[in-house]
N, CA, C and O of each residue as an XYZ file, in Angstrom:
888
protein
N       0.792     -1.412     -0.136
C      -0.010     -0.250      0.100
C       0.767      1.039     -0.037
O       1.545      1.315      0.877
N       0.620      2.112     -1.371
C       1.139      3.290     -1.083
C       0.423      4.416     -0.401
O      -0.670      4.923     -0.648
N       1.731      4.801      0.950
C       0.922      5.628      1.726
C       2.040      6.858      2.446
O       3.099      6.634      3.032
N       1.558      7.838      2.240
C       1.767      9.317      3.395
C       1.793      9.338      4.946
O       0.800      9.340      5.673
N       3.072      9.354      5.324
C       2.808      9.742      7.083
C       3.195     10.779      7.301
O       4.281     11.259      6.976
N       1.997     11.444      8.120
C       2.016     12.871      8.504
C       2.790     12.761      9.518
O       2.445     12.050     10.462
N       4.336     13.639      9.532
C       5.058     13.243     10.373
C       5.423     15.269     11.212
O       5.708     16.323     10.642
N       5.281     15.045     12.201
C       5.581     16.170     12.654
C       7.513     16.019     13.379
O       8.325     16.926     13.194
N       7.742     15.168     13.886
C       9.123     15.063     14.141
C       8.564     14.277     16.220
O       9.311     13.848     17.100
N       7.533     14.381     16.211
C       7.091     14.075     17.691
C       7.722     12.666     18.083
O       8.638     12.151     17.442
N       7.215     12.184     19.045
C       7.231     11.108     19.203
C       6.064     10.211     18.807
O       6.347      9.112     18.331
N       4.814     10.546     18.946
C       3.590      9.876     18.559
C       3.838     10.009     16.841
O       3.663      8.851     16.461
N       4.053     10.573     16.023
C       3.799     10.675     14.343
C       5.122      9.671     14.356
O       4.940      8.707     13.612
N       6.475      9.667     15.060
C       7.472      8.935     14.698
C       6.965      7.377     15.035
O       7.631      6.468     14.540
N       5.874      7.058     15.814
C       5.489      5.698     16.324
C       5.016      5.302     15.176
O       5.567      4.426     14.510
N       3.750      6.017     14.760
C       2.659      5.734     13.491
C       3.419      5.562     12.512
O       3.184      4.452     12.035
N       4.492      6.272     11.770
C       5.498      5.692     11.089
C       5.827      4.227     10.789
O       5.655      3.434      9.863
N       6.537      4.245     12.348
C       7.309      2.873     12.660
C       6.544      2.160     11.864
O       6.767      1.789     10.712
N       5.159      1.901     12.886
C       3.564      1.189     12.555
C       4.109      0.590     11.246
O       4.622     -0.526     11.162
N       3.907      1.636     10.029
C       3.699      1.405      9.274
C       4.712      1.056      8.257
O       4.322      0.743      7.132
N       5.953      1.076      8.533
C       7.023      0.401      7.856
C       6.740     -0.686      8.715
O       6.243     -1.554      7.998
N       6.779     -0.937      9.451
C       6.943     -2.551      9.980
C       5.074     -3.601      9.282
O       4.773     -4.765      9.547
N       4.642     -3.066      8.827
C       3.351     -3.389      7.933
C       3.917     -3.536      6.835
O       3.050     -4.002      6.096
N       4.997     -3.404      6.188
C       5.648     -3.606      5.010
C       5.402     -2.653      3.879
O       5.845     -2.733      2.733
N       4.358     -1.432      4.569
C       3.998     -0.455      3.224
C       4.955      0.445      2.788
O       6.023      0.695      3.347
N       4.433      1.015      1.552
C       5.743      1.757      0.707
C       4.974      2.890      1.159
O       3.858      3.302      0.842
N       6.147      3.432      2.261
C       5.808      5.423      2.643
C       5.886      6.176      1.557
O       6.391      7.233      1.935
N       5.735      6.213      0.760
C       5.993      7.117     -0.364
C       6.966      8.615     -0.069
O       7.927      9.157     -0.616
N       5.885      8.948      1.388
C       6.368     10.827      1.640
C       6.046     10.884      2.820
O       5.032     10.313      3.221
N       7.090     11.802      3.862
C       6.797     12.349      4.966
C       5.808     13.730      5.194
O       6.293     14.856      5.295
N       4.965     13.571      5.231
C       4.343     15.362      5.172
C       4.452     15.732      6.677
O       3.964     15.154      7.648
N       5.209     16.832      6.612
C       5.248     17.870      7.214
C       4.416     19.335      7.403
O       5.002     20.182      6.729
N       3.534     19.766      7.926
C       2.768     20.778      7.557
C       3.608     21.590      8.900
O       3.942     21.099      9.978
N       3.824     23.158      8.337
C       4.384     24.507      9.423
C       3.365     25.229      9.299
O       2.805     25.565      8.255
N       3.128     25.458     10.261
C       1.996     26.624     10.769
C       2.684     27.646     11.235
O       3.604     27.361     12.002
N       2.479     28.885     10.960
C       2.632     30.015     11.663
C       2.351     30.242     12.539
O       2.947     31.113     13.172
N       0.894     29.328     13.232
C       0.085     29.957     14.068
C       0.958     29.372     15.351
O       1.063     28.226     14.914
N       1.474     29.341     16.282
C       2.264     28.661     17.725
C       1.039     27.967     18.398
O       1.362     27.080     19.188
N      -0.344     28.190     18.245
C      -1.276     27.713     18.756
C      -2.078     27.062     18.110
O      -3.285     27.281     18.207
N      -1.528     26.034     17.237
C      -2.548     25.518     16.095
C      -3.188     24.295     17.104
O      -2.890     23.794     18.189
N      -4.177     24.140     16.146
C      -5.067     23.125     17.087
C      -4.891     21.975     16.045
O      -5.724     21.081     16.190
N      -4.178     21.829     15.233
C      -4.159     20.680     14.698
C      -2.495     20.223     14.715
O      -2.176     19.057     14.950
N      -1.613     21.160     14.472
C      -0.253     20.444     14.310
C       0.741     21.268     15.349
O       0.737     22.478     15.576
N       1.595     20.237     15.912
C       2.994     20.313     16.177
C       3.617     21.351     15.477
O       3.449     21.510     14.268
N       4.659     22.402     16.489
C       5.640     23.567     16.099
C       6.878     23.198     16.196
O       7.695     22.901     15.324
N       6.977     23.251     17.647
C       8.686     23.456     17.361
C       9.611     22.600     16.903
O       9.610     21.376     17.036
N      10.515     23.376     16.281
C      11.448     22.230     15.903
C      11.199     21.268     14.589
O      11.680     20.140     14.480
N      10.264     21.988     13.497
C       9.630     21.265     12.581
C      10.649     21.493     11.160
O      10.630     20.724     10.198
N      11.399     22.542     11.253
C      12.672     22.453     10.062
C      13.526     21.338     10.201
O      14.294     21.120      9.264
N      13.555     20.403     11.424
C      14.224     19.377     11.432
C      14.175     18.118     10.951
O      15.049     17.262     11.093
N      13.006     17.993     10.302
C      12.114     17.128      9.375
C      13.475     16.917      8.067
O      14.130     15.901      7.834
N      13.533     17.927      7.569
C      14.320     17.837      6.566
C      15.444     16.704      6.911
O      15.636     15.753      6.153
N      15.971     16.842      7.796
C      17.000     15.630      8.555
C      16.588     14.361      8.857
O      17.345     13.397      8.972
N      15.312     14.344      8.997
C      14.630     12.818      9.195
C      14.649     12.186      7.546
O      15.134     11.123      7.159
N      14.067     13.059      6.899
C      13.467     13.107      5.592
C      14.965     12.013      5.015
O      14.940     10.824      4.698
N      16.244     13.052      5.055
C      17.458     12.465      4.720
C      18.156     11.471      5.503
O      19.280     11.048      5.230
N      17.346     11.063      6.631
C      18.339      9.876      7.063
C      17.102      8.559      6.616
O      17.542      7.444      6.333
N      15.933      8.757      6.596
C      14.958      7.873      6.291
C      15.032      7.526      4.460
O      14.509      6.552      3.919
N      15.657      8.388      3.913
C      15.195      8.702      2.403
C      13.974      8.520      1.980
O      13.715      8.208      0.818
N      12.965      8.730      3.038
C      11.537      9.330      2.071
C      11.432     10.512      1.997
O      11.993     11.299      2.759
N      10.624     10.844      0.975
C      10.233     12.184      0.710
C       9.942     13.417      1.333
O       8.724     13.248      1.397
N      10.094     14.361      1.765
C       9.503     15.157      2.427
C       8.774     16.417      1.397
O       9.277     17.078      0.489
N       7.250     16.416      2.032
C       6.580     17.263      1.726
C       5.933     18.361      2.564
O       5.036     18.259      3.401
N       6.459     19.209      2.231
C       5.978     20.290      3.208
C       4.741     21.116      3.009
O       4.340     21.225      1.850
N       4.241     21.567      3.736
C       2.812     21.988      3.827
C       2.595     23.550      4.346
O       2.408     23.466      5.560
N       2.548     24.756      3.989
C       2.840     25.671      4.809
C       1.440     26.233      5.047
O       0.650     26.327      4.108
N       1.155     26.567      6.148
C      -0.331     27.428      6.548
C      -0.232     28.338      7.721
O       0.552     28.177      8.656
N      -1.287     29.532      7.569
C      -0.935     30.180      8.470
C      -1.953     29.679      9.675
O      -2.549     30.511     10.359
N      -2.098     28.340      9.870
C      -2.345     28.032     10.971
C      -3.733     28.469     11.405
O      -4.067     28.289     12.576
N      -4.620     29.073     10.472
C      -6.029     29.586     10.996
C      -6.683     28.364     10.970
O      -6.523     27.603     10.016
N      -7.824     27.926     12.459
C      -8.770     27.297     12.771
C      -9.226     26.497     11.424
O      -9.433     27.326     10.537
N      -9.435     25.257     11.008
C     -10.188     24.647      9.750
C      -9.322     24.640      8.731
O      -8.733     23.630      8.345
N      -9.187     25.943      8.174
C      -8.364     26.544      7.007
C      -6.860     25.661      6.926
O      -6.393     25.321      5.839
N      -6.269     25.388      8.080
C      -4.995     25.128      8.074
C      -5.531     22.920      7.751
O      -4.690     22.102      7.379
N      -6.867     22.598      8.011
C      -6.909     21.732      7.855
C      -7.239     21.441      5.851
O      -7.001     20.302      5.449
N      -7.759     22.508      4.787
C      -8.436     22.520      3.947
C      -6.497     22.521      3.360
O      -6.217     21.630      2.558
N      -5.541     23.318      3.711
C      -4.207     23.358      3.773
C      -3.374     21.854      3.395
O      -2.749     21.389      2.442
N      -3.648     21.574      4.303
C      -3.260     19.617      4.590
C      -3.937     19.255      3.209
O      -3.167     18.823      2.351
N      -5.048     19.351      2.932
C      -6.283     18.500      2.374
C      -5.691     18.894      0.647
O      -5.738     17.878     -0.045
N      -5.355     19.692      0.151
C      -4.889     20.286     -1.135
C      -3.425     19.448     -0.970
O      -3.190     18.640     -1.869
N      -2.675     19.548     -0.159
C      -0.933     18.708     -0.613
C      -1.844     17.430     -0.734
O      -1.898     16.961     -1.871
N      -2.512     16.836      0.162
C      -2.274     15.157     -0.045
C      -3.355     14.898     -1.445
O      -3.511     13.776     -1.929
N      -4.076     16.188     -1.998
C      -5.008     15.643     -2.956
C      -3.518     15.437     -4.037
O      -3.687     14.282     -4.428
N      -2.637     15.771     -4.478
C      -1.720     16.020     -5.546
C      -1.142     14.817     -5.313
O      -0.675     14.296     -6.326
N      -0.988     14.031     -4.007
C       0.417     12.455     -4.323
C      -0.488     11.661     -4.718
O      -1.705     11.825     -4.632
N       0.138     10.697     -5.204
C       0.014      9.224     -5.984
C       0.102      8.580     -4.449
O       1.217      8.241     -4.051
N      -0.988      8.417     -3.631
C      -1.192      7.417     -2.504
C      -2.693      6.951     -2.239
O      -3.724      7.458     -2.683
N      -2.515      5.656     -1.250
C      -3.873      5.005     -1.390
C      -4.110      5.035      0.053
O      -4.918      4.257      0.558
N      -3.298      6.090      0.916
C      -3.105      5.994      2.193
C      -2.992      7.182      3.350
O      -2.806      8.240      2.749
N      -3.030      7.378      4.624
C      -2.321      8.376      5.498
C      -2.506      8.018      6.528
O      -3.664      7.805      6.889
N      -1.462      7.826      7.357
C      -1.108      7.354      8.496
C      -0.712      8.257      9.496
O       0.496      8.483      9.422
N      -1.247      8.821     10.347
C      -1.113      9.775     11.128
C      -0.696      9.183     13.225
O      -0.654      7.968     13.418
N      -0.484     10.010     14.309
C      -0.346      9.635     14.940
C      -1.344     10.183     16.363
O      -1.229     10.188     17.588
N      -2.378     10.625     15.306
C      -3.457     10.628     16.494
C      -3.509      9.896     17.660
O      -2.995      8.783     17.542
N      -3.925     10.133     18.664
C      -3.938      9.425     19.501
C      -5.230      9.378     20.930
O      -5.733      8.524     21.660
N      -5.279     10.206     20.811
C      -6.813     10.867     22.000
C      -7.775     12.041     21.355
O      -8.960     12.140     21.677
N      -7.108     12.953     20.371
C      -7.700     13.905     19.931
C      -8.846     13.853     19.155
O      -8.598     14.072     17.969
N     -10.009     13.640     19.400
C     -11.120     14.316     18.305
C     -11.022     14.656     17.358
O     -10.894     14.160     16.239
N     -11.114     16.183     18.035
C     -10.377     16.954     16.864
C      -9.658     16.946     15.909
O      -9.880     17.586     14.882
N      -8.670     16.206     16.109
C      -7.532     16.079     15.250
C      -7.652     14.607     13.906
O      -7.500     14.533     12.686
N      -8.046     13.531     15.155
C      -8.837     12.046     14.173
C      -9.585     12.691     13.250
O      -9.211     12.798     12.082
N     -10.986     13.297     13.805
C     -12.058     13.044     12.722
C     -11.875     14.123     11.622
O     -12.676     14.079     10.689
N     -10.663     15.345     11.615
C     -10.861     16.086     10.259
C      -9.643     15.243      9.411
O      -9.419     15.597      8.253
N      -8.931     14.221      9.955
C      -7.966     13.683      9.449
C      -9.112     12.530      8.308
O      -9.436     12.539      7.121
N      -9.346     11.828      9.274
C     -10.357     10.898      8.952
C     -11.302     11.997      7.281
O     -11.083     11.801      6.085
N     -12.147     12.904      7.825
C     -12.954     13.378      6.716
C     -12.033     13.761      5.537
O     -12.399     13.565      4.378
N     -10.909     14.275      5.818
C      -9.910     14.371      4.474
C     -10.123     13.304      3.404
O     -10.573     13.352      2.259
N      -9.556     12.144      4.311
C      -9.194     10.785      3.434
C     -10.770     10.482      2.766
O     -10.992     10.435      1.556
N     -11.605     10.327      3.641
C     -12.957     10.293      2.950
C     -13.060     11.111      1.951
O     -13.554     10.530      0.985
N     -12.789     12.320      1.723
C     -13.163     13.106      0.569
C     -12.076     12.841     -0.451
O     -12.461     12.959     -1.614
N     -10.981     12.554     -0.305
C     -10.266     12.168     -1.186
C     -10.242     10.737     -1.825
O      -9.643     10.555     -2.884
N     -10.900      9.714     -1.173
C     -11.021      8.543     -1.257
C      -9.783      7.754     -1.075
O      -9.352      6.779     -1.691
N      -9.386      8.334     -0.209
C      -8.210      7.208      0.294
C      -8.506      6.515      2.049
O      -9.632      6.677      2.520
N      -7.412      5.764      2.907
C      -7.899      5.350      3.838
C      -7.260      6.140      4.939
O      -6.353      6.929      4.676
N      -7.773      5.928      6.380
C      -7.124      6.668      7.198
C      -6.641      5.650      8.296
O      -7.300      4.698      8.714
N      -5.263      6.049      8.725
C      -4.821      5.270      9.761
C      -4.162      5.549     10.711
O      -3.138      6.183     10.457
N      -4.435      5.225     12.132
C      -4.569      6.110     13.226
C      -4.126      4.767     14.403
O      -4.750      4.469     15.421
N      -2.878      4.131     13.875
C      -2.465      3.144     14.959
C      -2.732      3.267     16.105
O      -3.263      2.354     16.738
N      -2.478      4.219     16.535
C      -2.173      4.424     18.252
C      -3.508      4.797     18.922
O      -3.642      4.700     20.142
N      -4.698      5.313     17.945
C      -6.136      5.750     18.650
C      -6.311      4.855     19.704
O      -6.401      3.628     19.656
N      -6.351      5.652     20.722
C      -6.689      5.122     21.739
C      -6.128      4.008     22.473
O      -6.694      3.157     23.159
N      -5.135      4.147     22.247
C      -4.128      2.807     23.331
C      -3.784      3.684     24.306
O      -3.957      4.886     24.506
N      -3.073      2.476     25.049
C      -2.867      3.143     26.735
C      -1.568      4.124     26.352
O      -0.495      3.758     25.871
N      -1.994      5.524     26.719
C      -1.210      6.390     27.018
C       0.271      6.232     27.337
O       1.210      6.499     26.586
N       0.332      5.642     28.861
C       1.645      5.296     29.589
C       2.383      4.228     28.535
O       3.529      4.525     28.197
N       1.758      2.918     27.957
C       2.621      2.399     27.337
C       2.935      2.869     26.167
O       3.594      1.968     25.648
N       2.860      3.735     25.443
C       3.150      4.262     24.149
C       4.522      5.081     24.873
O       5.639      4.784     24.451
N       4.379      6.145     26.002
C       5.161      6.400     26.699
C       6.432      5.732     26.969
O       7.477      6.096     26.431
N       6.357      4.739     27.812
C       7.532      3.997     27.808
C       8.309      3.155     26.662
O       9.471      2.748     26.685
N       7.148      2.989     25.470
C       7.455      2.298     24.505
C       8.700      3.208     23.831
O       9.816      2.784     23.531
N       8.148      4.695     23.665
C       8.961      5.762     22.509
C      10.206      5.456     23.433
O      11.255      4.976     23.003
N       9.912      5.870     25.075
C      11.504      6.207     26.061
C      12.400      5.135     26.129
O      13.489      5.289     26.682
N      11.904      3.518     25.376
C      12.803      2.488     25.420
C      13.555      2.885     23.827
O      14.727      3.200     23.623
N      12.421      2.742     22.824
C      12.693      2.628     21.429
C      13.487      3.851     20.398
O      14.182      3.720     19.390
N      13.050      5.006     21.124
C      13.637      5.832     20.160
C      14.400      6.943     21.378
O      14.400      6.708     22.587
N      15.043      8.213     20.708
C      16.380      8.914     21.269
C      14.994     10.100     20.781
O      14.587     10.228     19.626
N      14.316     11.072     22.338
C      13.264     12.198     21.917
C      13.869     12.785     23.106
O      14.382     12.184     24.050
N      13.723     14.194     22.910
C      14.171     15.409     23.460
C      12.689     15.686     24.333
O      11.950     14.704     24.266
N      12.319     16.443     24.860
C      11.170     17.496     25.313
C      11.543     18.502     25.157
O      12.401     19.055     25.845
N      10.742     19.140     23.825
C      11.485     20.511     22.833
C      10.047     21.582     23.419
O       9.669     22.436     22.616
N       9.632     21.529     24.193
C       8.417     22.544     25.025
C       7.519     22.040     26.225
O       6.938     20.960     26.329
N       7.553     22.956     26.980
C       7.020     22.598     28.106
C       5.590     23.666     28.763
O       5.701     24.890     28.691
N       4.734     23.232     29.175
C       3.793     24.446     29.688
C       2.558     24.138     30.744
O       1.363     24.429     30.810
N       3.443     23.439     31.479
C       2.414     23.035     32.634
C       3.252     22.819     33.849
O       4.404     22.386     33.828
N       2.473     23.208     35.068
C       2.991     23.048     36.586
C       4.051     21.512     37.050
O       3.338     20.575     37.407
N       4.896     21.343     37.061
C       5.466     20.461     37.313
C       7.025     20.156     36.579
O       8.002     19.751     37.210
N       7.006     20.405     35.347
C       7.293     20.878     33.984
C       8.453     21.675     34.036
O       8.710     22.186     32.946
N       9.293     21.968     35.005
C      10.096     23.449     34.505
C      11.527     23.615     33.737
O      12.153     22.670     33.256
N      11.800     24.533     33.717
C      12.959     24.757     32.783
C      14.160     23.584     32.731
O      15.061     23.769     31.913
N      14.202     22.455     33.525
C      14.930     21.431     33.572
C      14.881     20.764     32.392
O      15.882     20.404     31.773
N      13.813     20.592     32.071
C      13.018     19.421     31.168
C      13.065     19.895     30.113
O      12.693     19.055     29.294
N      13.454     21.260     29.432
C      13.384     21.621     28.307
C      14.890     21.119     27.602
O      15.996     21.573     27.898
N      14.588     20.033     26.570
C      16.236     19.409     26.043
C      16.485     18.265     26.611
O      17.632     17.868     26.407
N      15.759     17.519     27.318
C      15.844     16.413     28.019
C      15.374     15.198     27.268
O      14.264     15.074     26.751
N      16.125     14.520     27.269
C      16.241     12.966     26.618
C      15.469     12.367     27.741
O      15.842     12.310     28.912
N      13.990     11.787     27.091
C      13.274     10.644     27.871
C      13.964      9.349     27.751
O      14.187      8.979     26.598
N      14.298      8.682     28.599
C      14.522      7.084     28.283
C      14.061      6.720     29.347
O      13.345      7.336     30.137
N      14.779      4.911     29.421
C      14.055      4.095     30.512
C      14.761      4.572     31.877
O      14.355      4.141     32.957
N      15.701      5.368     31.799
C      16.336      5.325     33.373
C      15.740      6.766     34.144
O      15.881      6.874     35.363
N      14.846      8.216     33.082
C      14.231      8.420     34.305
C      12.831      8.586     34.093
O      12.072      9.288     34.761
N      12.525      7.793     32.984
C      11.170      7.826     33.026
C       9.917      7.344     33.825
O       8.722      7.558     33.620
N      10.603      6.572     34.871
C       9.523      6.864     36.427
C       9.254      8.094     37.080
O       8.226      8.456     37.653
N      10.663      8.864     36.858
C      10.705      9.978     37.473
C       9.348     11.082     36.849
O       8.562     11.791     37.477
N       9.500     10.854     35.439
C       8.337     11.624     34.642
C       6.692     11.068     35.045
O       5.585     11.594     34.937
N       7.065     10.045     35.438
C       5.555      9.898     35.318
C       4.763      9.920     36.489
O       3.537     10.019     36.544
N       6.052      9.760     37.983
C       5.767     10.533     39.356
C       4.949     12.100     39.153
O       3.866     12.488     39.591
N       6.010     12.797     38.273
C       5.352     14.235     37.822
C       4.035     13.959     37.223
O       3.068     14.449     37.806
N       3.926     13.595     36.670
C       2.876     13.881     35.646
C       1.463     13.027     36.658
O       0.393     13.609     36.478
N       1.362     11.750     37.666
C       0.619     11.719     38.408
C       0.527     12.932     39.816
O      -0.470     13.068     40.526
N       1.382     13.446     39.912
C       1.409     14.671     40.798
C       0.670     15.631     40.578
O      -0.074     16.126     41.425
N       0.815     16.108     39.115
C       0.534     17.529     38.499
C      -0.950     17.244     37.954
O      -1.744     18.183     37.999
N      -1.379     15.988     37.435
C      -2.297     15.601     36.701
C      -2.261     16.006     35.264
O      -3.242     16.388     34.625
N      -0.881     15.872     34.754
C      -0.548     15.827     33.645
C      -0.629     14.623     32.816
O       0.021     13.639     33.167
N      -1.496     14.573     31.542
C      -1.626     13.647     30.458
C      -0.657     13.164     29.963
O       0.174     13.911     29.447
N      -0.472     11.772     29.970
C       0.599     11.179     29.762
C       1.238     11.069     27.983
O       2.266     10.598     27.497
N       0.178     11.677     27.479
C       0.749     11.615     26.013
C       0.250     13.006     25.425
O      -0.414     13.225     24.412
N       0.865     14.032     26.539
C       0.592     15.541     26.224
C      -0.039     15.842     25.488
O       0.366     16.454     24.500
N      -1.728     15.413     25.757
C      -2.633     16.021     24.728
C      -3.285     17.300     25.354
O      -4.262     17.938     24.963
N      -2.537     17.480     26.348
C      -3.243     19.320     26.680
C      -2.231     20.318     26.243
O      -2.346     21.541     26.334
N      -1.235     19.658     25.761
C      -0.517     20.741     25.356
C       0.527     20.514     26.314
O       1.532     20.269     25.647
N       0.733     20.481     27.221
C       1.376     20.434     28.733
C       3.076     20.169     28.117
O       3.986     20.746     28.714
N       3.350     19.415     27.100
C       4.441     19.754     26.489
C       4.750     18.937     24.952
O       3.932     18.205     24.395
N       5.761     19.174     24.575
C       5.892     18.591     23.262
C       7.475     17.888     22.906
O       8.556     18.210     23.400
N       7.264     17.116     22.159
C       8.487     16.151     21.785
C       9.036     16.185     20.571
O       8.394     16.734     19.676
N      10.140     15.696     20.324
C      10.912     15.543     19.227
C      11.782     14.126     18.698
O      12.206     15.138     18.139
N      12.210     13.347     18.452
C      12.330     12.507     18.003
C      13.984     12.630     17.055
O      14.131     12.971     15.882
N      14.947     12.258     17.964
C      16.352     12.321     17.170
C      16.880     11.238     17.035
O      17.810     11.325     16.234
N      16.730     10.132     17.474
C      17.011      8.493     16.440
C      16.085      7.865     16.735
O      15.642      7.889     17.883
N      15.406      6.937     15.495
C      14.538      5.536     16.063
C      14.928      4.288     15.189
O      15.937      4.361     14.487
N      14.334      3.400     15.204
C      15.171      2.048     14.852
C      15.075      2.355     13.267
O      15.708      1.695     12.443
N      14.331      3.281     12.973
C      14.019      3.298     10.846
C      14.990      4.755     10.640
O      14.994      5.179      9.484
N      15.878      5.617     11.747
C      16.279      5.947     11.238
C      18.056      5.524     10.773
O      18.887      4.959     11.483
N      18.205      5.999      9.444
C      19.751      5.603      9.246
C      21.523      5.903      9.592
O      22.656      5.441      9.456
N      20.620      7.189     10.202
C      21.302      7.950     10.788
C      21.014      8.618     11.997
O      19.808      8.483     12.204
N      21.634      9.380     13.035
C      20.434     10.099     14.286
C      21.096     11.270     13.894
O      22.063     11.323     13.134
N      20.476     12.298     14.500
C      20.368     13.859     14.656
C      21.016     14.127     15.642
O      20.816     13.581     16.727
N      21.890     15.000     15.439
C      23.403     15.421     16.715
C      22.918     16.740     16.706
O      22.762     17.242     15.593
N      22.594     17.536     17.875
C      22.322     18.498     17.984
C      23.727     19.544     18.551
O      24.514     19.466     19.494
N      23.593     20.177     17.803
C      25.060     21.055     17.290
C      25.040     22.370     18.433
O      25.878     22.574     19.311
N      23.836     23.167     18.131
C      23.499     23.946     19.216
C      21.859     24.662     19.047
O      20.918     24.709     18.255
N      22.252     25.112     20.278
C      20.250     25.061     20.667
C      20.317     26.508     21.601
O      21.237     26.987     22.264
N      18.622     27.075     21.288
C      18.467     27.934     22.387
C      17.446     27.439     23.941
O      17.211     26.244     24.117
N      17.190     27.964     24.440
C      16.473     27.606     25.585
C      15.462     29.152     25.854
O      15.903     30.093     26.514
N      14.257     29.156     25.290
C      13.605     30.228     25.672
C      12.673     30.273     26.758
O      11.618     29.699     26.489
N      12.741     30.830     28.024
C      11.591     30.382     29.552
C      11.396     31.653     29.880
O      12.082     32.666     29.744
N      10.338     31.437     30.339
C       9.085     32.310     30.661
C       8.173     32.057     32.239
O       7.008     32.389     32.459
N       8.904     31.536     32.958
C       8.774     31.206     33.925
C       7.735     30.127     34.353
O       7.750     29.612     35.470
N       6.945     29.863     33.501
C       5.873     28.607     33.565
C       6.211     28.354     32.458
O       6.286     27.127     32.509
N       6.515     28.682     31.322
C       6.756     27.684     29.792
C       7.785     28.025     29.373
O       8.534     28.914     29.778
N       7.915     27.122     28.271
C       9.319     27.175     27.489
C       9.510     26.720     26.513
O       8.841     25.812     26.020
N      10.496     27.269     26.009
C      10.856     26.155     24.505
C      12.471     25.984     24.407
O      13.203     26.566     25.208
N      12.974     25.158     23.387
C      14.033     24.227     23.330
C      14.062     24.277     21.997
O      13.405     23.451     21.362
N      14.908     25.355     21.274
C      14.938     25.445     19.807
C      16.532     24.910     19.362
O      17.522     25.287     19.990
N      16.612     23.974     18.179
C      18.003     23.610     17.743
C      18.323     24.783     16.576
O      17.865     25.028     15.459
N      19.169     25.268     17.281
C      19.732     26.124     15.868
C      20.511     25.491     14.449
O      20.420     25.881     13.286
N      21.341     24.312     15.060
C      21.914     23.572     13.847
C      22.040     22.207     14.446
O      21.839     21.989     15.640
N      22.371     21.321     13.594
C      22.252     19.986     14.168
C      22.608     19.447     12.543
O      22.491     19.997     11.447
N      23.071     18.171     12.953
C      23.415     17.412     11.683
C      23.291     15.859     11.940
O      22.869     15.335     12.970
N      23.790     15.161     10.679
C      23.374     13.627     10.776
C      24.693     12.701     10.645
O      25.434     12.781      9.665
N      24.912     11.843     11.691
C      25.931     11.493     12.258
C      25.530     10.055     12.217
O      24.352      9.701     12.251
N      26.803      9.028     12.125
C      26.628      7.374     12.178
C      25.815      7.211     13.372
O      25.463      8.229     13.968
N      25.474      6.075     13.796
C      25.009      5.448     14.832
C      25.880      4.856     15.643
O      25.484      4.250     16.639
């Protein structure tokens, strides 16, 4: 099956892509939406520029979709881009957001292609544990009590996952960050031929929220 994978760089989109590759499907494109709206209802924002390196590492062509990020209009911008592609389906990392899932499903229905959301309503803690085990990902934004500046740029792995889960329990943080409490970016995964190494970055901190912004990065051998 020829598919496109909606790929933001976050752990959930990476997990969904990994799932699709394990099905033996022909992933023709990574589709990355770049929104000018930092509060986009649909799309991940921090460090999306790094998806170019992911494309280079995986050998999967990258389709960039620019949008102003206006509610609903950004969905139409994605639809226009997908309409031009020779694909039979779309894979997304939708996990719990009805807003995201229903809109992707509607796009696919209108284009007469299939929509796959392999993480949909799966156990959120299990997905967090799996991604910390198999992927190398960092937290690139925080916006919740309990997640301080020290978490910006922090790699989440099997050594510190229990600490993060305790904080989530204490502060009522969604284990999939569905409330926008944090965002992630994957720097290495089993399907990467090379991993992304950060050479330079900035941390922007505003007392209760912040961003980890990669200024320079390269691909290196594993």
